[in-house]
C-alpha positions as CSV (number, residue, x, y, z in Angstrom):
1,M,-15.2,-2.2,9.2
2,A,-12.4,0.2,8.6
3,R,-9.1,-1.3,7.4
4,E,-6.1,-1.0,9.7
5,F,-2.7,0.2,8.5
6,G,0.7,0.2,10.0
7,E,3.4,2.8,10.2
8,V,4.6,4.9,7.4
9,I,6.9,2.7,5.2
10,L,7.8,5.3,2.5
11,D,7.9,9.0,3.1
12,L,8.6,11.4,0.2
13,Q,9.4,14.9,1.3
14,N,9.6,17.9,-1.0
15,I,10.7,15.9,-4.0
16,S,11.7,18.0,-7.1
17,L,13.0,16.4,-10.3
18,R,14.3,18.2,-13.4
19,F,15.6,17.1,-16.8
20,G,17.6,20.0,-18.0
21,G,15.2,22.9,-17.9
22,V,12.1,20.7,-17.8
23,K,10.5,20.3,-14.3
24,A,9.0,16.8,-14.1
25,L,8.2,17.1,-10.3
26,T,8.0,20.1,-8.1
27,D,8.1,20.1,-4.3
28,I,5.9,16.9,-3.9
29,S,5.3,15.4,-0.5
30,F,3.3,12.4,0.5
31,N,3.7,9.1,2.4
32,V,2.7,5.4,2.1
33,R,1.6,3.4,5.1
34,E,2.2,-0.3,5.6
35,H,-0.6,-2.6,4.1
36,E,-2.4,0.2,2.2
37,I,-3.2,0.6,-1.5
38,R,-1.9,4.0,-2.4
39,S,-2.9,5.3,-5.9
40,I,-1.2,8.1,-7.9
41,I,-3.4,9.6,-10.5
42,G,-3.3,12.6,-12.9
43,P,-3.7,13.5,-16.6
44,N,-1.0,12.4,-19.1
45,G,2.3,14.1,-18.5
46,A,1.5,14.8,-14.8
47,G,4.7,13.1,-13.6
48,K,3.2,9.9,-12.3
49,S,5.8,7.5,-13.8
50,S,8.6,9.9,-12.9
51,M,7.4,9.6,-9.3
52,L,7.4,5.8,-9.4
53,N,10.9,5.9,-10.9
54,V,12.1,8.1,-8.0
55,M,10.6,5.6,-5.6
56,N,12.7,2.7,-6.9
57,G,15.9,4.6,-7.7
58,V,15.7,4.9,-11.5
59,Y,15.7,8.7,-11.1
60,H,17.5,10.7,-8.4
61,P,15.6,13.9,-7.5
62,Q,17.6,17.1,-7.3
63,E,15.8,18.2,-4.1
64,G,13.9,16.5,-1.4
65,K,14.3,13.5,0.9
66,I,13.2,9.9,0.6
67,M,12.7,7.9,3.8
68,F,12.2,4.1,3.5
69,R,11.5,2.2,6.7
70,G,12.6,5.2,8.7
71,E,16.0,5.5,7.0
72,Q,17.0,8.1,4.5
73,R,17.9,6.7,1.1
74,Q,20.9,8.2,-0.5
75,K,21.3,7.7,-4.3
76,M,19.3,4.5,-4.3
77,E,19.8,2.3,-7.3
78,P,17.1,0.0,-8.7
79,H,19.0,-3.2,-7.7
80,M,19.4,-1.9,-4.2
81,A,15.7,-1.0,-4.0
82,A,14.9,-4.5,-5.1
83,S,17.2,-6.1,-2.5
84,Q,15.4,-4.0,0.2
85,G,12.0,-5.3,-0.8
86,I,10.7,-2.9,-3.5
87,A,9.4,-4.5,-6.7
88,R,7.6,-3.0,-9.7
89,T,5.9,-3.6,-13.0
90,F,6.2,-1.4,-16.0
91,Q,3.8,0.7,-18.1
92,N,5.2,-1.1,-21.2
93,I,5.5,-4.9,-20.7
94,A,9.1,-5.8,-20.0
95,L,9.2,-9.6,-20.2
96,F,11.5,-12.1,-21.9
97,K,9.2,-13.0,-24.8
98,G,11.0,-16.2,-25.9
99,M,11.1,-17.7,-22.4
100,S,8.3,-19.6,-20.7
101,V,5.9,-18.2,-18.2
102,L,7.6,-20.2,-15.4
103,D,11.1,-19.0,-16.4
104,N,10.0,-15.4,-16.6
105,I,8.6,-15.5,-13.1
106,M,11.7,-17.4,-12.0
107,T,13.8,-14.3,-12.8
108,G,12.0,-12.6,-10.0
109,R,13.9,-14.9,-7.6
110,I,17.4,-14.0,-8.8
111,L,18.3,-11.7,-5.9
112,K,17.3,-14.4,-3.5
113,M,19.7,-17.0,-5.0
114,K,22.9,-17.5,-3.0
115,C,24.8,-20.1,-5.0
116,N,27.3,-18.8,-7.6
117,L,27.3,-19.3,-11.3
118,F,29.7,-22.2,-11.1
119,H,27.4,-24.2,-8.8
120,H,24.4,-23.4,-11.0
121,A,26.3,-24.5,-14.1
122,L,27.0,-27.9,-12.5
123,Y,23.5,-28.0,-11.1
124,W,24.7,-30.1,-8.2
125,G,24.4,-30.1,-4.4
126,P,23.5,-26.7,-3.0
127,A,22.6,-25.2,-6.4
128,Q,20.2,-28.0,-7.1
129,R,18.5,-27.7,-3.7
130,E,18.3,-24.0,-4.1
131,E,16.7,-24.1,-7.5
132,I,14.1,-26.7,-6.3
133,E,13.2,-24.3,-3.4
134,H,12.9,-21.3,-5.7
135,R,10.8,-23.2,-8.2
136,K,8.4,-24.2,-5.4
137,K,7.9,-20.5,-4.6
138,V,7.4,-19.7,-8.3
139,E,4.8,-22.5,-8.6
140,E,2.9,-21.0,-5.6
141,V,2.8,-17.6,-7.5
142,I,1.6,-19.4,-10.7
143,D,-1.2,-21.1,-8.6
144,F,-2.1,-17.8,-7.0
145,L,-2.5,-16.0,-10.4
146,E,-4.4,-19.0,-11.9
147,I,-2.0,-19.4,-14.8
148,Q,-1.2,-23.1,-14.4
149,S,-2.3,-24.0,-17.9
150,I,0.2,-21.6,-19.5
151,R,3.2,-22.2,-17.2
152,K,5.3,-23.7,-20.0
153,T,4.1,-21.4,-22.8
154,P,6.5,-18.8,-24.2
155,V,5.3,-15.4,-23.0
156,G,5.4,-13.9,-26.5
157,R,2.5,-16.2,-27.6
158,L,0.2,-14.9,-24.8
159,P,-2.5,-12.3,-25.2
160,Y,-1.7,-8.9,-23.7
161,G,-3.8,-9.4,-20.5
162,L,-2.0,-12.6,-19.6
163,Q,1.4,-11.0,-20.2
164,K,0.4,-8.3,-17.7
165,R,-0.5,-11.0,-15.2
166,V,2.9,-12.8,-15.8
167,E,4.7,-9.5,-15.2
168,L,2.8,-9.2,-11.9
169,G,3.9,-12.7,-11.1
170,R,7.5,-11.9,-11.7
171,A,7.3,-9.0,-9.2
172,L,5.5,-11.2,-6.6
173,A,8.2,-13.9,-6.9
174,A,10.6,-11.4,-5.3
175,E,8.3,-11.4,-2.2
176,P,8.3,-7.6,-2.0
177,T,7.3,-5.5,1.0
178,L,6.4,-2.6,-1.3
179,L,5.0,-3.3,-4.8
180,L,4.9,-0.5,-7.4
181,L,2.4,-1.0,-10.3
182,D,2.7,1.3,-13.3
183,E,-0.7,1.1,-15.1
184,P,-1.2,-2.6,-14.6
185,M,-4.6,-2.5,-16.4
186,A,-3.7,-0.3,-19.4
187,G,-5.1,-1.8,-22.6
188,M,-7.2,-4.4,-20.9
189,N,-10.8,-5.2,-21.5
190,V,-13.4,-5.1,-18.7
191,E,-13.0,-8.8,-17.8
192,E,-9.2,-8.6,-17.6
193,K,-9.5,-5.5,-15.5
194,Q,-11.8,-7.2,-13.1
195,D,-9.3,-10.1,-12.8
196,M,-6.4,-7.8,-12.2
197,C,-8.3,-5.8,-9.5
198,R,-9.1,-9.1,-7.7
199,F,-5.4,-10.1,-7.8
200,I,-4.2,-6.7,-6.5
201,L,-6.7,-6.8,-3.7
202,D,-5.7,-10.4,-2.8
203,V,-2.0,-9.5,-2.9
204,N,-2.6,-6.7,-0.5
205,D,-4.9,-8.8,1.8
206,Q,-3.3,-12.3,1.8
207,F,0.4,-11.3,1.5
208,G,0.1,-8.0,3.4
209,T,2.0,-6.3,0.6
210,T,1.9,-2.5,0.5
211,I,1.0,-1.3,-3.0
212,V,1.5,1.9,-4.9
213,L,-0.6,2.0,-8.0
214,I,-0.7,4.3,-11.1
215,E,-3.9,3.9,-13.0
216,H,-6.0,5.9,-15.4
217,D,-9.3,4.1,-14.8
218,M,-11.0,6.3,-12.2
219,G,-13.6,3.7,-11.4
220,V,-10.8,1.2,-10.5
221,V,-8.9,3.7,-8.5
222,M,-11.9,4.8,-6.4
223,D,-12.9,1.2,-5.8
224,I,-9.7,-0.3,-4.6
225,S,-7.6,2.6,-3.2
226,D,-7.2,3.5,0.5
227,R,-5.7,6.9,-0.3
228,V,-5.1,8.8,-3.6
229,V,-2.5,11.4,-4.4
230,V,-3.2,13.6,-7.5
231,L,-0.5,15.1,-9.7
232,D,-0.9,17.7,-12.5
233,Y,2.0,19.2,-14.4
234,G,4.4,17.8,-11.9
235,K,2.7,19.3,-8.9
236,K,0.5,17.8,-6.2
237,I,-3.1,19.1,-6.4
238,G,-4.9,16.6,-4.1
239,D,-4.3,14.0,-1.5
240,G,-6.6,11.9,0.7
241,E,-9.2,9.2,0.7
242,P,-11.0,8.5,-2.6
243,D,-14.2,10.4,-1.8
244,E,-12.3,13.4,-0.6
245,V,-10.2,13.4,-3.7
246,K,-13.2,12.8,-6.0
247,N,-14.9,16.0,-4.7
248,N,-11.7,18.2,-4.7
249,P,-12.4,21.2,-7.0
250,D,-8.8,21.3,-8.2
251,V,-8.9,17.6,-9.2
252,I,-12.2,18.1,-11.0
253,A,-10.8,21.1,-12.9
254,A,-7.7,19.2,-13.9
255,Y,-9.6,16.2,-15.3
256,L,-12.1,18.4,-17.0
257,G,-9.4,20.5,-18.6
258,T,-10.5,23.8,-17.1
259,S,-7.6,24.4,-14.8
260,H,-5.2,25.7,-17.5
């Protein structure tokens, strides 16, 4: 049975991004619909991470328009994107290595905390109740990701695959509407990739979270994606459902190295 999707949640129109004389992205347009898994693929240097950084406000394009939930975003900053329901993971793990798994995931709740620093320092009344409530949500994420046994372990002691899972947990703790995943399976073995695929599909299915995914493993992309956009040298060369993209001559040429 065909999966059903909602309205367009994110619409990128004619996005161009330059760093000095270097063109990172050139006139790229595509959209993301509610509840879909939308993958961005392309050879190294194609502009994939730059596009993800445009989506959550790290980079501001020189040309183009970004519509999120029907409203145009003007100079969106990362913390503003996070407060509006956009969370992300990073290509290189960005965790607090000396802190426990639980405390790392707890940092994903910071924007949802209302009490001020004074109340939290006293750990009394509203602050205590608030922290108990947030810790309950974090424990739910830990259970979902099946990492109960390492919840008190410092992240720096964990193997790479589990650190990637913790980073996903921190993003999920923010209860995002739109989740941006930058190569969540890079460096993983086959078993770890299978686990991560399962969690991504479950996040999309059980939480209804819309996901934008950058991934180099074409087997993974074709298996779990609803639509795929292909970049090459900062330009869009393909866009559509996995089978359509897989048979696109321009995409084949780019990946076989015969297009340039």
